[in-house]
Backbone as a printed PyTorch tensor [residue, N CA C, xyz], in Angstrom:
tensor([[[118.3490, 114.2510,  44.8800],
         [116.9580, 114.6890,  44.8590],
         [116.2630, 114.2350,  43.5660]],

        [[114.9230, 114.2190,  43.6230],
         [114.1240, 113.9260,  42.4400],
         [113.2980, 115.1610,  42.1120]],

        [[112.9250, 115.2740,  40.8470],
         [112.1210, 116.4040,  40.3870],
         [110.7040, 115.9310,  40.1120]],

        [[109.7450, 116.6040,  40.7220],
         [108.3330, 116.3520,  40.4690],
         [107.8240, 117.5670,  39.6960]],

        [[107.4350, 117.3600,  38.4470],
         [106.9240, 118.4470,  37.6210],
         [105.4030, 118.4410,  37.7160]],

        [[104.8370, 119.5670,  38.1290],
         [103.3990, 119.6710,  38.3460],
         [102.8020, 120.5380,  37.2470]],

        [[101.7680, 119.9940,  36.5830],
         [101.1150, 120.7070,  35.4910],
         [ 99.6110, 120.7650,  35.7320]],

        [[ 98.9340, 121.6590,  34.9920],
         [ 97.4760, 121.7310,  35.0140],
         [ 96.8780, 122.5280,  36.1510]],

        [[ 97.7000, 123.1410,  36.9870],
         [ 97.1900, 123.9080,  38.1300],
         [ 97.3360, 125.4010,  37.8480]],

        [[ 96.5660, 126.2540,  38.5550],
         [ 96.6990, 127.6980,  38.3610],
         [ 98.0830, 128.1990,  38.7860]],

        [[ 98.5310, 129.2700,  38.1470],
         [ 99.8150, 129.8760,  38.5070],
         [ 99.8040, 130.2560,  39.9800]],

        [[100.8960, 129.9910,  40.6660],
         [101.0270, 130.3400,  42.0740],
         [100.4810, 129.3010,  43.0390]],

        [[100.1280, 128.1200,  42.5310],
         [ 99.6480, 127.0540,  43.4150],
         [100.7580, 126.6640,  44.3820]],

        [[100.4500, 126.6710,  45.6710],
         [101.4440, 126.2990,  46.6780],
         [101.4680, 124.7840,  46.8260]],

        [[102.6790, 124.2300,  46.8780],
         [102.8680, 122.7860,  47.0300],
         [103.4640, 122.5380,  48.4080]],

        [[102.8110, 121.6510,  49.1820],
         [103.2860, 121.3270,  50.5250],
         [103.5600, 119.8360,  50.6330]],

        [[104.6070, 119.4970,  51.3790],
         [104.9310, 118.1060,  51.7040],
         [105.1390, 118.0470,  53.2050]],

        [[104.4550, 117.1160,  53.8570],
         [104.5220, 116.9940,  55.3240],
         [104.1460, 118.3110,  56.0070]],

        [[103.2020, 119.0480,  55.3850],
         [102.7170, 120.3000,  55.9550],
         [103.6080, 121.5020,  55.7530]],

        [[104.7370, 121.3310,  55.0400],
         [105.6710, 122.4380,  54.8290],
         [105.7380, 122.7880,  53.3470]],

        [[105.7740, 124.0970,  53.0150],
         [105.8710, 124.5000,  51.6130],
         [107.1850, 124.0190,  50.9900]],

        [[107.0770, 123.4680,  49.7780],
         [108.2890, 123.0270,  49.0720],
         [108.4410, 123.7200,  47.7220]],

        [[107.4650, 124.5600,  47.3480],
         [107.5690, 125.2730,  46.0810],
         [106.2090, 125.6930,  45.5670]],

        [[106.2170, 126.2560,  44.3540],
         [104.9770, 126.6630,  43.7070],
         [104.8740, 125.9880,  42.3480]],

        [[103.6450, 125.8590,  41.8870],
         [103.3730, 125.2010,  40.6120],
         [102.4980, 126.1330,  39.7730]],

        [[102.3850, 125.9380,  38.4740],
         [102.9730, 124.8180,  37.7410],
         [104.4840, 124.9320,  37.6530]],

        [[105.0930, 123.7900,  37.4590],
         [106.5390, 123.7330,  37.3360],
         [107.1250, 122.6550,  38.2180]],

        [[108.4500, 122.6110,  38.2810],
         [109.1200, 121.5520,  39.0400],
         [109.2980, 121.9060,  40.5160]],

        [[109.2350, 120.8760,  41.3550],
         [109.6200, 120.9890,  42.7630],
         [110.5910, 119.8500,  43.0460]],

        [[111.4470, 120.0490,  44.0190],
         [112.4610, 119.0500,  44.3610],
         [112.0910, 118.3500,  45.6630]],

        [[112.2890, 117.0350,  45.6810],
         [112.1060, 116.2380,  46.8920],
         [113.3190, 115.3460,  47.0740]],

        [[113.5890, 114.9740,  48.3150],
         [114.6440, 113.9960,  48.5660],
         [114.1950, 112.6380,  48.0400]],

        [[115.1280, 111.9120,  47.4510],
         [114.8300, 110.5610,  46.9540],
         [114.4160, 109.6850,  48.1250]],

        [[113.3250, 108.9210,  47.9380],
         [112.8400, 108.0410,  48.9960],
         [111.9470, 106.9700,  48.3880]],

        [[111.8570, 105.8360,  49.0650],
         [110.9160, 104.7940,  48.6500],
         [109.6620, 104.8190,  49.5200]],

        [[109.5970, 105.7750,  50.4420],
         [108.4160, 105.9340,  51.2980],
         [107.4090, 106.8530,  50.6090]],

        [[106.1520, 106.4820,  50.6700],
         [105.0880, 107.2980,  50.0790],
         [104.8750, 108.5520,  50.9220]],

        [[104.7070, 109.6880,  50.2470],
         [104.3860, 110.9370,  50.9330],
         [103.1630, 111.5530,  50.2590]],

        [[102.5210, 112.4620,  50.9770],
         [101.3490, 113.1500,  50.4440],
         [101.7400, 114.5850,  50.1190]],

        [[101.4780, 114.9890,  48.8790],
         [101.6710, 116.3760,  48.4750],
         [100.3150, 117.0600,  48.4890]],

        [[100.2600, 118.2760,  49.0520],
         [ 99.0270, 119.0620,  49.1070],
         [ 99.1970, 120.2590,  48.1800]],

        [[ 98.1320, 120.5970,  47.4600],
         [ 98.1560, 121.6980,  46.5000],
         [ 97.0580, 122.6840,  46.8660]],

        [[ 97.4340, 123.9640,  47.0780],
         [ 96.4590, 124.9880,  47.4310],
         [ 96.6510, 126.2090,  46.5420]],

        [[ 95.5240, 126.8310,  46.1650],
         [ 95.5560, 128.0570,  45.3680],
         [ 94.3250, 128.8790,  45.7210]],

        [[ 94.4800, 130.2010,  45.7760],
         [ 93.3530, 131.0790,  46.0880],
         [ 92.2280, 130.8560,  45.0880]],

        [[ 91.0050, 130.7040,  45.6010],
         [ 89.8360, 130.5310,  44.7490],
         [ 89.5990, 129.1020,  44.2920]],

        [[ 90.4320, 128.1690,  44.7660],
         [ 90.3130, 126.7670,  44.3590],
         [ 90.2750, 125.8670,  45.5880]],

        [[ 89.6260, 124.7130,  45.4260],
         [ 89.6110, 123.7280,  46.4990],
         [ 90.9730, 123.0450,  46.5630]],

        [[ 91.4840, 122.8580,  47.7710],
         [ 92.7660, 122.1690,  47.9430],
         [ 92.6270, 120.7240,  47.4770]],

        [[ 93.7310, 120.1590,  47.0100],
         [ 93.7450, 118.7640,  46.5670],
         [ 95.0520, 118.1430,  47.0380]],

        [[ 95.1150, 116.8230,  47.0560],
         [ 96.3430, 116.1480,  47.4700],
         [ 96.5630, 114.9100,  46.6200]],

        [[ 97.8140, 114.4890,  46.5660],
         [ 98.1960, 113.2690,  45.8510],
         [ 99.2640, 112.5510,  46.6600]],

        [[ 99.1650, 111.2340,  46.7010],
         [100.2070, 110.4110,  47.3180],
         [101.1820, 109.9940,  46.2350]],

        [[102.4660, 110.1800,  46.4960],
         [103.4890, 109.7810,  45.5280],
         [104.6380, 109.0930,  46.2580]],

        [[105.4190, 108.3720,  45.4970],
         [106.6680, 107.8030,  45.9910],
         [107.7880, 108.5080,  45.2330]],

        [[108.5670, 109.3460,  45.9110],
         [109.6030, 110.1220,  45.2310],
         [110.8760, 109.3100,  44.9610]],

        [[110.7090, 108.2110,  44.2230],
         [111.8540, 107.3530,  43.9170],
         [112.4210, 107.5960,  42.5200]],

        [[111.7990, 108.5450,  41.7800],
         [112.2550, 108.8770,  40.4220],
         [111.6290, 110.2070,  40.0180]],

        [[112.1830, 110.8500,  38.9830],
         [111.5650, 112.0510,  38.4270],
         [110.2060, 111.6680,  37.8510]],

        [[109.2130, 112.5330,  38.0410],
         [107.8780, 112.2410,  37.5190],
         [107.0780, 113.5150,  37.3130]],

        [[105.9730, 113.3770,  36.5740],
         [105.0760, 114.4930,  36.3000],
         [103.7080, 114.1930,  36.8890]],

        [[103.1350, 115.1800,  37.5690],
         [101.7720, 115.0830,  38.0870],
         [100.9160, 116.0890,  37.3390]],

        [[ 99.8540, 115.6190,  36.6940],
         [ 98.9210, 116.5000,  35.9940],
         [ 97.6560, 116.5830,  36.8340]],

        [[ 97.3790, 117.7690,  37.3670],
         [ 96.2540, 117.9620,  38.2860],
         [ 95.2640, 118.9610,  37.7230]],

        [[ 94.0550, 118.9300,  38.2660],
         [ 93.0520, 119.9330,  37.9530],
         [ 92.3820, 120.3190,  39.2630]],

        [[ 92.6710, 121.5320,  39.7470],
         [ 92.0300, 122.0000,  40.9730],
         [ 90.6440, 122.5280,  40.6320]],

        [[ 89.6630, 122.2210,  41.4740],
         [ 88.2860, 122.6550,  41.2450],
         [ 88.0770, 124.0560,  41.8000]],

        [[ 87.4040, 124.8790,  41.0080],
         [ 87.0990, 126.2380,  41.4300],
         [ 86.1170, 126.2280,  42.5930]],

        [[ 86.3300, 127.1140,  43.5600],
         [ 85.3860, 127.2300,  44.6770],
         [ 84.1040, 127.9060,  44.2170]],

        [[ 84.1830, 128.7030,  43.1600],
         [ 83.0280, 129.4640,  42.7020],
         [ 82.0250, 128.6160,  41.9410]],

        [[ 82.4870, 127.8360,  40.9570],
         [ 81.6010, 127.0960,  40.0770],
         [ 80.6590, 126.1720,  40.8140]],

        [[ 81.1730, 125.3540,  41.6560],
         [ 80.3900, 124.4580,  42.4920],
         [ 79.1920, 123.8150,  41.8150]],

        [[ 78.3770, 123.2000,  42.6100],
         [ 77.1600, 122.5680,  42.1220],
         [ 76.0450, 123.5930,  42.0260]],

        [[ 75.1320, 123.4020,  41.0710],
         [ 73.9710, 124.2980,  41.0420],
         [ 73.0820, 124.0080,  42.2500]],

        [[ 72.2950, 124.9970,  42.6730],
         [ 71.4250, 124.7500,  43.8260],
         [ 70.3940, 123.6800,  43.4950]],

        [[ 69.9160, 122.9550,  44.5040],
         [ 68.9130, 121.9270,  44.2300],
         [ 67.6200, 122.5690,  43.7450]],

        [[ 66.8320, 121.8490,  42.9530],
         [ 65.5750, 122.4350,  42.4710],
         [ 64.6260, 122.7060,  43.6310]],

        [[ 63.8120, 123.7460,  43.4540],
         [ 62.8320, 124.0660,  44.4890],
         [ 61.7370, 123.0080,  44.4670]],

        [[ 61.2060, 122.6660,  45.6360],
         [ 60.1460, 121.6600,  45.6590],
         [ 58.9000, 122.1710,  44.9410]],

        [[ 58.2090, 121.2620,  44.2910],
         [ 56.9810, 121.6200,  43.5850],
         [ 55.8500, 121.6530,  44.6010]],

        [[ 55.1200, 122.7740,  44.5920],
         [ 54.0140, 122.9140,  45.5330],
         [ 52.8580, 122.0370,  45.0600]],

        [[ 52.3770, 121.2160,  45.9570],
         [ 51.2160, 120.3810,  45.6540],
         [ 49.9600, 121.2440,  45.7880]],

        [[ 49.0610, 121.1450,  44.8100],
         [ 47.8530, 121.9690,  44.9140],
         [ 46.9990, 121.5430,  46.1090]],

        [[ 46.4690, 122.5300,  46.8000],
         [ 45.5590, 122.2710,  47.9130],
         [ 44.1230, 122.3720,  47.4200]],

        [[ 43.1530, 122.1340,  48.3040],
         [ 41.7580, 122.1580,  47.8620],
         [ 41.3480, 123.5570,  47.4140]],

        [[ 41.9860, 124.5920,  47.9570],
         [ 41.6420, 125.9550,  47.5490],
         [ 42.2370, 126.3100,  46.1920]],

        [[ 43.2120, 125.5260,  45.7240],
         [ 43.8560, 125.8080,  44.4490],
         [ 43.1530, 125.1330,  43.2740]],

        [[ 42.2360, 124.2190,  43.5400],
         [ 41.5720, 123.4890,  42.4660],
         [ 40.4460, 124.3330,  41.8830]],

        [[ 40.3900, 124.3450,  40.5710],
         [ 39.3190, 125.0810,  39.9010],
         [ 38.0470, 124.2410,  39.9330]],

        [[ 36.9610, 124.8980,  40.1800],
         [ 35.6700, 124.2120,  40.1850],
         [ 35.1050, 124.3050,  38.7760]],

        [[ 34.8510, 123.1620,  38.1500],
         [ 34.3240, 123.2320,  36.7810],
         [ 32.9190, 123.8420,  36.7600]],

        [[ 32.6830, 124.6090,  35.7350],
         [ 31.3360, 125.1680,  35.5440],
         [ 30.7100, 124.4870,  34.3520]],

        [[ 29.4760, 123.9820,  34.5340],
         [ 28.7860, 123.2810,  33.4480],
         [ 27.6400, 124.0910,  32.9700]]])
């Protein structure tokens, strides 16, 4: 087997390979040695899932950063109302 050490993720992040749980991160998970590329999926409560393709042909470290579901993008700016003819001030001379 090879050891994949996963860092930078929240405690309790679930690691899946081929749709099956193989361990939790941060920390090491074990995979069978192979020259075929596989996809690892990382899920944690309150975070967006992420994935990485790796070739488990040697011990390696993956440094990930899962994005928070809460922070997200700020809302788009509200459209600026164009003044209508009733909104224009009539100059007084």
